[in-house]
C-alpha positions in Angstrom: -15.6 -6.1 -96.9 -17.5 -9.3 -96.3 -20.7 -8.3 -94.6 -22.0 -11.8 -94.2 -19.6 -13.3 -91.7 -18.3 -12.7 -88.2 -15.5 -14.9 -86.7 -14.5 -16.2 -83.3 -11.0 -17.4 -82.6 -10.9 -19.8 -79.6 -7.6 -19.5 -77.8 -8.8 -21.4 -74.7 -8.3 -24.9 -76.1 -4.7 -24.4 -77.3 -2.2 -25.7 -74.8 1.2 -23.9 -74.6 4.4 -25.6 -75.6 5.8 -26.4 -72.2 9.4 -26.8 -73.5 9.5 -23.1 -74.4 7.3 -21.3 -71.9 4.3 -22.7 -70.1 2.9 -19.2 -69.4 3.0 -17.9 -73.0 -0.2 -18.9 -74.9 0.2 -20.9 -78.1 -1.2 -17.9 -80.0 1.9 -15.8 -79.5 4.6 -18.4 -80.2 7.0 -16.8 -82.6 7.1 -18.2 -86.1 9.2 -17.6 -89.2 11.5 -14.8 -88.1 9.0 -12.0 -87.3 5.5 -13.5 -87.0 3.4 -14.9 -84.2 1.1 -17.9 -84.7 -2.1 -15.9 -84.3 -1.0 -13.7 -87.2 -1.9 -16.4 -89.7 -5.4 -16.8 -88.4 -6.1 -13.1 -88.1 -4.7 -12.4 -91.5 -6.8 -15.1 -93.1 -9.9 -13.6 -91.7 -9.3 -10.0 -92.7 -8.2 -11.1 -96.2 -11.7 -12.6 -96.6 -13.1 -9.2 -95.7 -14.3 -10.2 -92.2 -14.4 -7.1 -90.2 -15.9 -8.4 -86.9 -13.6 -10.8 -85.0 -13.9 -12.0 -81.4 -11.0 -13.4 -79.5 -11.9 -16.0 -76.8 -9.0 -15.3 -74.5 -7.5 -17.7 -72.0 -6.5 -16.7 -68.5 -2.8 -15.9 -69.4 -3.2 -13.6 -72.4 -0.9 -10.7 -71.6 1.3 -11.4 -74.6 -1.8 -11.6 -76.8 -3.0 -8.2 -75.7 0.5 -6.8 -76.2 0.9 -8.2 -79.7 -2.5 -7.5 -81.2 -3.4 -4.3 -79.2 -6.2 -2.5 -81.1 -5.8 -4.7 -84.2 -4.6 -1.8 -86.3 -2.1 -3.9 -88.3 -5.0 -6.1 -89.4 -7.4 -3.3 -90.2 -9.6 -4.2 -87.2 -9.4 -0.8 -85.3 -12.9 0.3 -86.2 -15.7 2.3 -84.7 -18.4 -0.2 -85.5 -17.2 -3.7 -86.0 -13.5 -4.6 -85.5 -11.7 -6.5 -82.8 -13.5 -7.7 -79.7 -11.7 -9.3 -76.7 -13.8 -11.9 -75.0 -12.0 -12.8 -71.7 -12.7 -15.7 -69.4 -14.9 -15.0 -66.4 -13.3 -15.3 -62.9 -15.6 -18.3 -62.2 -14.2 -20.2 -65.2 -10.6 -19.5 -64.2 -11.2 -20.8 -60.7 -13.3 -23.7 -61.8 -12.3 -24.6 -65.4 -15.0 -26.3 -67.5 -14.2 -28.9 -70.1 -14.9 -28.2 -73.8 -15.7 -25.2 -76.0 -19.5 -25.1 -75.7 -19.6 -23.2 -72.3 -17.3 -20.5 -73.8 -19.5 -20.1 -76.9 -22.6 -20.0 -74.8 -21.4 -17.2 -72.5 -20.5 -15.2 -75.6 -23.7 -15.6 -77.6 -24.5 -11.9 -77.0 -21.5 -11.1 -79.1 -22.9 -13.3 -81.9 -26.3 -11.7 -81.6 -24.9 -8.2 -81.8 -22.8 -9.2 -84.8 -26.1 -9.8 -86.6 -24.5 -11.7 -89.5 -26.0 -14.8 -91.3 -22.8 -16.8 -90.9 -20.2 -17.3 -88.2 -16.7 -18.7 -88.7 -15.2 -20.6 -85.7 -11.5 -21.3 -85.7 -8.5 -21.9 -83.4 -5.1 -20.3 -83.8 -2.8 -23.3 -84.0 -2.5 -23.6 -87.8 0.1 -22.1 -90.1 -1.7 -21.6 -93.4 -3.0 -19.1 -95.9 -6.6 -20.1 -96.6 -9.2 -18.2 -98.6 -12.3 -18.1 -96.3 -14.2 -16.2 -98.9 -13.9 -19.3 -101.1 -15.1 -21.4 -98.1 -18.2 -19.2 -97.9 -18.9 -19.7 -101.6 -18.6 -23.5 -101.1 -21.0 -23.3 -98.2 -23.6 -21.4 -100.1 -23.2 -23.5 -103.3 -24.0 -26.7 -101.4 -26.8 -25.0 -99.3 -25.0 -26.3 -96.2 -25.9 -25.7 -92.6 -22.3 -26.4 -91.5 -19.0 -26.6 -93.4 -16.0 -28.3 -91.8 -12.6 -27.5 -93.2 -10.3 -30.5 -93.6 -7.2 -31.6 -95.4 -6.4 -35.0 -96.9 -3.2 -36.3 -95.4 -0.3 -37.1 -97.6 1.6 -39.0 -94.9 0.8 -40.8 -91.7 0.0 -38.4 -88.9 1.2 -39.6 -85.5 -0.8 -37.1 -83.4 -4.5 -37.2 -82.4 -7.2 -35.5 -84.3 -10.6 -35.9 -85.9 -11.0 -37.9 -89.2 -13.9 -36.9 -91.4 -15.6 -39.3 -93.8 -16.7 -37.4 -96.9 -18.7 -38.8 -99.8 -18.5 -37.9 -103.5 -20.9 -35.0 -103.0 -18.7 -33.5 -100.3 -21.2 -34.4 -97.6 -19.7 -35.4 -94.2 -21.0 -38.8 -93.2 -18.7 -39.5 -90.3 -16.6 -37.8 -87.6 -14.3 -40.0 -85.7 -11.6 -39.2 -83.0 -8.3 -40.9 -83.8 -5.0 -41.2 -81.9 -3.2 -41.4 -85.2 -4.2 -40.8 -88.8 -3.1 -42.7 -91.9 -2.2 -41.2 -95.3 -5.3 -40.5 -97.3 -7.5 -39.8 -94.4 -9.2 -36.4 -93.9 -7.9 -34.4 -91.0 -10.3 -31.9 -89.5 -8.5 -28.5 -89.2 -10.6 -26.8 -86.5 -12.4 -24.6 -88.9 -16.2 -24.4 -88.9 -18.4 -22.2 -91.0 -22.0 -22.4 -89.7 -25.3 -20.6 -90.1 -25.5 -18.1 -87.2 -29.1 -19.1 -86.3 -28.3 -22.8 -86.3 -25.2 -22.1 -84.2 -27.1 -20.1 -81.5 -29.9 -22.6 -81.3 -27.4 -25.6 -81.1 -25.2 -23.9 -78.4 -28.2 -23.1 -76.2 -29.6 -26.6 -76.4 -26.2 -28.2 -75.9 -25.4 -26.1 -72.9 -28.7 -26.9 -71.3 -28.0 -30.6 -71.7 -24.5 -30.3 -70.2 -22.6 -31.1 -73.4 -19.0 -30.0 -73.8 -17.7 -30.2 -77.4 -19.3 -28.7 -80.5 -17.6 -31.1 -82.9 -18.6 -34.3 -81.1 -21.6 -33.5 -78.9 -23.4 -31.4 -81.4 -22.2 -32.0 -85.0 -21.5 -35.7 -84.7 -24.8 -36.4 -82.9 -26.7 -34.5 -85.6 -24.8 -35.6 -88.6 -28.0 -37.0 -90.2 -30.1 -34.0 -89.3 -27.8 -31.2 -90.4 -26.5 -30.6 -93.8 -22.8 -30.9 -92.9 -20.3 -30.6 -95.8 -16.5 -30.8 -95.9 -14.2 -28.2 -97.6 -11.0 -29.8 -98.8 -8.2 -27.2 -98.3 -5.3 -28.2 -100.5 -2.6 -25.6 -99.7 0.1 -25.7 -97.1 -1.3 -26.2 -93.6 0.4 -27.6 -90.5 -0.7 -27.6 -86.9 1.6 -26.5 -84.1 0.9 -28.4 -81.0 4.2 -29.8 -79.9 7.9 -28.9 -79.9 8.6 -31.2 -82.9 5.7 -29.8 -85.0 6.9 -26.2 -84.1 10.4 -27.0 -85.2 9.2 -28.7 -88.4 6.9 -25.8 -89.5 9.8 -23.3 -89.1 12.2 -25.5 -91.0 9.5 -25.8 -93.8 9.7 -22.1 -94.2 13.2 -22.4 -95.4 11.9 -24.2 -98.5 11.1 -21.9 -101.3 7.8 -23.7 -102.3 6.4 -23.4 -98.8 7.4 -19.8 -98.5 5.7 -19.1 -101.9 2.5 -20.9 -100.8 2.2 -18.9 -97.6 3.4 -15.5 -98.6 3.6 -15.0 -102.3 1.0 -17.2 -104.0 -1.8 -14.6 -103.9 -0.8 -10.9 -103.7 -4.2 -10.2 -102.2 -3.7 -12.5 -99.3 -0.9 -11.1 -97.1 0.1 -12.2 -93.7 0.2 -9.2 -91.3 2.0 -8.8 -88.0 2.8 -6.2 -85.4 5.1 -3.6 -87.0 8.5 -2.9 -85.4 10.8 -0.5 -87.1 14.3 -1.9 -86.9 17.5 -1.3 -88.8 18.4 -3.9 -91.5 20.4 -6.9 -90.6 24.2 -6.3 -90.5 26.6 -8.9 -91.9 30.1 -8.3 -90.8 33.2 -9.2 -92.8 33.6 -12.8 -91.7 29.8 -13.6 -91.7 28.6 -16.5 -93.8 24.8 -17.1 -94.1 23.1 -19.8 -96.2 19.5 -21.0 -96.6 18.4 -19.0 -93.6 15.8 -16.4 -92.6 17.4 -13.4 -90.9 15.1 -10.7 -89.5 15.8 -7.0 -89.1 18.2 -5.8 -86.4 20.4 -8.8 -86.4 24.2 -8.5 -86.3 26.1 -11.5 -87.6 29.8 -12.1 -87.3 29.8 -15.9 -87.5 28.2 -18.7 -89.6 24.5 -19.4 -89.9 23.1 -22.3 -91.9 19.6 -23.6 -92.3 18.3 -21.5 -89.5 15.9 -18.8 -88.5 17.0 -15.7 -86.6 14.4 -13.4 -85.2 14.8 -9.6 -84.6 18.0 -8.3 -82.9 19.8 -11.5 -82.6 23.6 -11.1 -82.2 25.9 -13.9 -83.5 29.5 -13.6 -82.2 32.8 -14.2 -84.1 33.4 -17.7 -85.3 30.1 -18.8 -83.8 28.3 -21.6 -85.8 24.5 -22.0 -85.9 23.0 -24.8 -87.8 19.4 -26.1 -88.1 18.3 -23.9 -85.3 15.6 -21.3 -84.3 17.0 -18.3 -82.4 14.3 -15.9 -81.1 14.5 -12.1 -80.6 17.3 -10.4 -78.7 19.3 -13.5 -78.1 23.1 -13.2 -77.9 25.3 -16.0 -79.2 28.8 -15.7 -77.9 32.1 -16.0 -79.8 33.1 -19.6 -80.9 29.8 -21.1 -79.7 28.3 -24.0 -81.7 24.5 -24.7 -81.9 22.9 -27.5 -83.9 19.2 -28.4 -83.7 18.5 -25.8 -81.0 15.4 -23.7 -80.2 16.4 -20.7 -78.2 13.7 -18.5 -76.7 14.0 -14.7 -76.6 16.5 -12.7 -74.5 18.7 -15.7 -73.8 22.5 -15.6 -73.6 24.7 -18.4 -75.0 28.2 -17.9 -73.6 31.4 -18.0 -75.6 32.6 -21.5 -76.7 29.4 -23.2 -75.5 28.4 -26.3 -77.5 24.7 -27.1 -77.7 23.2 -29.9 -79.8 19.9 -31.6 -80.2 18.4 -33.8 -83.0 15.8 -33.2 -85.7 13.2 -35.2 -83.8 14.1 -33.8 -80.4 15.7 -30.3 -80.7 17.3 -28.8 -77.6 15.2 -26.1 -76.0 16.6 -23.1 -74.2 14.1 -21.1 -72.1 13.5 -17.4 -72.2 16.1 -15.2 -70.5 18.3 -18.2 -69.8 22.1 -18.0 -69.6 23.9 -21.1 -70.9 
């Protein structure tokens, strides 16, 4: 157990993917056959021995509460530390305030009661398996006040983000908002390890001045005063913030190297999720499955290629599913054909239906839809 850190996961700044379900928070978007997006963040924290985790909940968080519950699957159902739900106040729901500083300010009591020397701040929009214990060693080794987690981009990045300028001593010398990032630039990954005393002082001062964002209004303004360092994470990491990025991350999981990096690279760093006891998948006589992830409880009578099937999906006779993501309890009728389709849970695709999208713009079918 790491007795030096507490963590706060900010779910209030993650916008839902409207094409799937605008009422489901991004944290509970299904990923990889049986996981939810928040599973990766929670698992990374507990793998580092962090036993005190606070969840900054957004207004619509029913699915978060249903999925995480007491935190038992992550070892966070404890008497002392453990999992803490930090919901929005009614005033904040009726009159939303910009930025993350107000949310942190109104939960400083949680930080004080945690009584740890360091606090780790993160979102839950990343699919990765990062060793936060190693981040702490980096933080201490450089005598840092703040450590920002980033990744050097291998390709051009066509979505907005913060680019960090890092010198040869790993010191952050610049934080710049960008609409697009080029290959070789350092993308900030919304992970901050900061000394708890500095965090509390900075948040109180920033809130009094009416500031909104920790990364720009506090850290960027004080980049010469604080010892801010950058930790370069070199493993697999991708952010989900759009339907295209969601589709790409799931398709990445069909590659053996990506699966190994996330789930098999380190036997001590597991990705945990809510346990559901289901019967094994059943492959009927005419079933044909290749390069796909098939979860428990599925019944397959047709053809599945380069796709991900979540729990209890039913694929009818002669149905063909290619390059698609089919969420739990969906029924695909006989002779139906799906290519580049994302189908939310409990949907029904009727017999002989033909549905098709593209790799850059997959066709989305909403929850409980009948097509």
